[in-house]
C-alpha positions as CSV (number, residue, x, y, z in Angstrom):
1,M,19.6,-10.3,-47.5
2,E,23.2,-10.3,-46.5
3,T,24.8,-13.3,-44.8
4,T,26.6,-12.8,-41.5
5,I,30.3,-13.7,-41.8
6,K,32.3,-15.1,-38.9
7,N,35.8,-14.0,-39.8
8,P,38.1,-13.0,-36.8
9,S,40.2,-10.6,-39.0
10,L,37.1,-8.8,-40.4
11,T,35.5,-8.6,-37.0
12,Q,38.7,-7.1,-35.6
13,V,38.7,-4.4,-38.4
14,Y,35.0,-3.8,-37.8
15,N,35.5,-3.3,-34.1
16,L,38.5,-1.0,-34.6
17,L,36.6,1.2,-37.0
18,K,33.5,1.1,-34.8
19,Y,35.1,2.2,-31.6
20,T,37.2,4.8,-33.5
21,F,34.0,6.3,-34.9
22,V,32.4,6.2,-31.4
23,I,35.2,7.8,-29.5
24,I,36.6,10.4,-32.0
25,P,33.2,12.2,-32.8
26,I,32.3,12.3,-29.1
27,V,35.7,13.7,-28.1
28,A,35.8,16.2,-31.0
29,G,32.1,17.2,-30.3
30,A,32.8,17.7,-26.6
31,D,35.9,19.8,-27.5
32,K,33.7,22.2,-29.4
33,F,32.7,23.5,-25.9
34,T,36.2,23.7,-24.5
35,N,38.5,24.4,-27.4
36,L,41.3,22.4,-25.7
37,L,42.4,20.6,-28.9
38,T,42.0,23.6,-31.2
39,H,40.0,26.8,-31.7
40,W,37.2,25.3,-33.8
41,D,35.8,28.7,-34.9
42,Q,38.7,29.1,-37.3
43,Y,37.4,26.2,-39.4
44,V,34.0,27.8,-40.1
45,N,33.9,28.9,-43.7
46,P,33.6,32.7,-43.7
47,G,30.8,32.5,-46.3
48,I,28.8,30.3,-44.0
49,A,29.7,32.3,-40.9
50,N,28.3,35.5,-42.5
51,L,24.9,33.7,-43.0
52,L,24.6,32.6,-39.4
53,P,22.2,34.4,-37.1
54,F,24.7,33.7,-34.2
55,S,28.4,33.5,-33.6
56,A,30.8,30.9,-35.1
57,S,31.3,29.7,-31.5
58,V,27.6,28.9,-31.0
59,F,27.6,27.3,-34.4
60,M,30.5,25.0,-33.4
61,M,28.7,24.1,-30.2
62,I,25.7,23.0,-32.3
63,V,28.2,21.0,-34.5
64,G,29.6,19.5,-31.3
65,V,26.1,18.2,-30.2
66,I,25.6,16.7,-33.6
67,E,29.0,15.0,-33.5
68,I,28.3,13.6,-30.0
69,A,25.0,12.3,-31.2
70,A,26.7,10.7,-34.2
71,G,29.2,8.9,-32.0
72,I,26.4,7.5,-29.9
73,I,24.5,6.4,-33.0
74,V,27.6,4.5,-34.2
75,L,27.7,2.7,-30.8
76,K,24.0,1.7,-30.9
77,K,23.3,1.3,-34.6
78,T,26.7,1.0,-36.3
79,E,25.6,0.7,-39.9
80,L,23.3,3.8,-39.7
81,G,25.8,5.7,-37.7
82,G,28.5,4.9,-40.2
83,Y,26.5,6.4,-43.1
84,I,25.7,9.5,-41.0
85,V,29.4,10.0,-40.0
86,A,30.5,9.5,-43.6
87,A,28.0,12.1,-44.9
88,W,28.8,14.5,-42.1
89,L,32.6,14.3,-42.8
90,T,32.0,14.8,-46.5
91,V,29.9,17.9,-45.8
92,I,32.6,19.3,-43.5
93,A,35.3,18.6,-46.2
94,L,33.2,20.3,-48.8
95,T,32.8,23.4,-46.7
96,L,36.6,23.6,-46.1
97,L,37.6,23.3,-49.8
98,P,36.4,26.7,-51.2
99,G,38.8,28.8,-49.1
100,L,41.8,26.5,-49.9
101,K,43.0,27.3,-46.4
102,Y,42.4,23.9,-44.8
103,V,42.8,21.5,-47.8
104,D,44.8,19.1,-45.6
105,V,42.0,18.9,-43.1
106,A,39.4,18.4,-45.9
107,V,41.4,15.6,-47.4
108,R,41.8,13.9,-44.0
109,D,38.0,14.2,-43.5
110,L,37.3,12.7,-46.9
111,V,39.6,9.7,-46.0
112,M,37.8,9.3,-42.7
113,A,34.4,9.5,-44.5
114,V,35.6,6.5,-46.7
115,A,36.5,4.6,-43.5
116,A,33.2,5.4,-41.9
117,F,31.3,4.3,-45.1
118,S,33.4,1.1,-45.1
119,M,32.6,0.4,-41.5
120,A,28.9,0.8,-42.3
121,R,29.2,-1.7,-45.1
122,I,31.1,-4.2,-43.0
123,A,28.5,-3.8,-40.3
124,K,26.0,-5.5,-42.6
125,I,28.0,-8.7,-42.7
126,V,29.7,-8.8,-39.4
127,A,27.3,-7.5,-36.8
């Protein structure tokens, strides 16, 4: 059993990570329906796109719903949500690596996965 720690600096880091991983997945997920930030279809690995029974646009809308749900889970159950977001970002990064077209995005997603995992671990001792 972990002990709750009352440390203002650690709590501040925890809250910063928590609200980042609430807001960003919800915004990115919602944008899968509008494509205002980017055209998300371009990020679908062609090998995966060819296996889908529907268009890449529909696939990205499904991804958007999952991301919105993940953001809400982080808000309500931060530790669990952190692990879900970390896993989700890792999967996204791994699907981007084979084509070598979006390695920068894959690396960024892996860094965010580490941050989400760290948030989940901190949640055990701060929340």
